[in-house]
N, C-alpha and C positions, 0 to 999 in steps of 0.2 A: 567480196569477203564479208562474212557475217560478223557483225560487231557484238561483243559480249556486253550484256546489260550489267551495269554496275549498280548495286542497290544503293539508294540514297542513305547517307548517314542519319541515324535517328538520335534525337536528343535523349539523354538519359533522364529518366523520371526522377523526381525528388526522392521518392521512396527507394529507388535502386541506389541512388547516391548515398542516402542515409544508411542503407543496409551495408554497403561496402565499407563505409567509414566505421560503422559499429563492429563489423567483423575484423577490421584492422586494429581495433582498440583492445589491447590486452586486458585492461581493467574490466571492460564490458564483458568480454568472453569469460574471464575468470569469475566475475560475479554471476553471470548467467549459469555457468557450469556448477558453481557452488550452490546457487539457489535451487537448481534442478535436483542436485543430490539431496539437499535438505527436504525438498518436497517428496522425493522418493523415500527417504528415511521416514518421514512423518506418516505417509499413507501406506507404505509397504511394511514398515516396521512392526505393526501389530501382528502381521502374519508370520513374522520370524520367531516369535516366542509363544510359548503355550500359556503365558500369563496374560490376563486382561488387566486393564488399568485399575479396576476396582476389586481384583482378586487379592486374597490374603494367603500368605504362606506362614502358618502358625508354628513352623519349625525354624524360621529364620527371621529374627527381629534385629533390624539395624545391622545387617551383615554387609561386609565390604563386597565389592565386585567379585564375582566368581563365575564359573561355567554355567551354574544353574540360574544365576541372576547377574546379567552382564553389567548392570549399573549398580548392583547392590540392592538392598531392601530398606524400607522405611521403618518407622516406629511400630506400625501395626502389621508389618510383614508384607506390605505392598511392594510389588516389583517396580523399581525406580525406572527401568528402561521402558516398560509398558506405559507407566504414567507420563514419562517425559515425551514419548512420541505422540501420545494422546494430547498432551498439552501443546506440542508443536502444531498439531492439526488445527486446534482451536485458535491459536495465536495467528497462524498464517492465514487461515480463512477470514478471521476478523480483520486482519491487516489489509488484505486484498479488497474485501467488500467495503471497508471504510474508505480506502483510497479511491475506488471506482465511484462511490456515491459522492464523496466530497469534491473530487475533481470534476465530475460531471455537473454537479450543482454549481460550482464556481464558473465553469464555462458557460452554462446556460444563463445564469444571472448576469454575469459580466457582459455577455454578448447582447442580451436583450436590453440591458440598461444603456450600453454604449451605442446601440443602433437606434433605439426609439427616442432616447433623451426625454426631455420634458417631464411629465408627471410620472411616467413609468420609471425613469431614471431616479427621480427624487424618492419615490416609494421604496424601490429596491435598495438604494444606497442608504436610506434611513434604517432599513432592516440590517444591512451590513454593519453600519456604524453602531447600532444597538448591540449586536452580538460581539463586536470587537471590544467594547468596553466591559463586557461581562467576563469575570474570571472563569475560563472554561473548565479548568480542573475542579474548581470548587463547585461549579454548577452541575457537572457530571456526578461529583460525589454526593451532592444533595439530592439529585433526581434519581440516581440509579437505585437506591433502596425502594423507591416506589414501584419499580419493575421487577423486584425479586419474585421468583416463582414464575415469571413470564418467559417467553422465548428469548434466547440470547440475541436474536435479530434486533430487538428493541435497544439493546446495548450498542449494537453497531450503528443504528440510527442516531443514538444519543452522541456517540463519539464523532460521527460524520457531521453532525449539526454545528460543531464548533471548530471545523478545520478548513473551511472553504472561503472565508471572507477576504483575506489578503489577496489570494489568487483572483477572486472575482473582481477586485478593484483594478488589478493589473490587466485583466482581460478587457475590462470596460475601457481603459485608456487605449489599448491596442485597437479595439473595435471602433472607437471614435475616429481613429486615423484611417482604418480600413474602409469605413463607410463613405469616404470621399474619394476612393480610388475609382479609376475609369470603369473597370468591369462591374463594380457595384452600382455606380451611377447608371450604366447602360442597362443593367438588369432592372433597376427601378423604373427607368423611362419606358421600357417595353411592357411593364405591368406585372413583373414577377412579384409574387407575394412576399412580404417581409420575412415570414418564417422560413420560406424556401431560400431566400438570400442568406439568412443567418446560417442555415445548416449546409448550404452548398458553397458559400463563398467566404463567410466570416470564420466559422469554426475550423475549417480545414487549414486556414492560414495562421491560426494560433495553436494548431495541434502540437507543434514542437514544444511549446511551453507547457501545455497540458500533460504531455507524456512525461516530461521531466518532473512536473509537479506530482503526478501520480506515483512515480517511483519514490519520491521523497516522502509522500504521505503514507506509503506502506510501512516504512521504517518508523515514522512518527506514530502511526496507529499501533504498531506492535509494541513499541515502548510505552505508549499511553495505556494500552490494555493491560500490559504487565504491571505497570505502576498502580493502576486502579485496582486490579485484582490482588496485588500485594497488600493493599490497605483494606481489602474486603469489599470494594465497591464494584467489582467487575464480574467475572464468571463465578458462579456460585456452586458449592458442593451439591451433589456428588460429582459434578463435572469438574474438569481440571483445565488449567492453562499454565503456561510457563510462569506467569505471575503468581498464581496460587501455589505452585510448587516451590517457588523461591520464598514465599511468605511462610509456608509450613517448615521449610528447612533453615530459615534464618537463625533460629536459636541454636541449631545444631551444626552450624557451618564450620566451626573449628574442631568439634569433637567427632563429627561424622561428615567429613567434607564431601563425600560422594553424593550426598543428598542435595547439596547446593551447587557443586561445581558443574555437574552435567547439564542441568537446566540453564544455568548462567552461561556456560560456554556456548550452548546452542542458540541462546538468545543473542549473544554477541555475534555469532556467525550469521544469523539471519539479517541483522542490521547491517553488518559489513557487506554481505552479498548484495543486498538491495542498494546500498550506497554506491558500490562499485558499478552496478548496472546503471544507476542514475548518472554517475559521472561520465560513463562511456556514452550514454545517449545524449547527454548535454553536449559533449564534444562533437558527436556525429551530427547533431541537429544545428549546431552553431555554424553559420556560413563563414564566420571569421576564424574558425579553428584552423590550426596550421596543418591539418591532415590533407593529403592529396585525395582528390576524387577520382 
């Protein structure tokens, strides 16, 4: 009689386990769906209306929402819907870029400092401590006028420069523990280069913290950009962001509420969606979470 071959059970990869946990998390799914819808609105919205964000309707000044202007019009006749979706684009892109740059920088600085120790650690941690004692909002407010008229990517770099230090210190501590693990010691003994060890063994083992940190940084960056733009230190005219729209509408918030409410509501939804995704990922990546694998 021919025996049937039974395939050997395969261990589930960490990525598969995390994905299953994330898919079971209602908060993560709700946040991801909401964030996807907001991105769709931000980048598809301009094609749904015949008005551009800098167009003016000289027959409709400060008009409430109507079929012609879904979110109403502003003091100069600008379409609030077109301006709002344009502002969402800029705020979302800035938030994502700042999160990627700041989290990546935190991971690299923390991993190199914790792995090499010695002079490398002292120099990198001196930079971290120096940036930690500087008031970030004040520094960005002071430096941002120097870049007015330049590309907005400089504003992204300026925001990211003050958002990575605490995470870098945490990654440094985790790396100091990981560098004594058997697989890291074995790689060192067989002559694997330190940079390869960091990228192949250290950073993948702290990826869960970096992912959660990146989601948190998105919402922090969006709020920071909005606050700085509100005070005139961020995105500059003729371009718009949610912060500039809120600043322009702040004096008319009670008399013409649609000018303020729509940008404010979308800003709240962006931060809520990112926080829901972050909470879900934190639960999925936490081995001690009560969810079944």
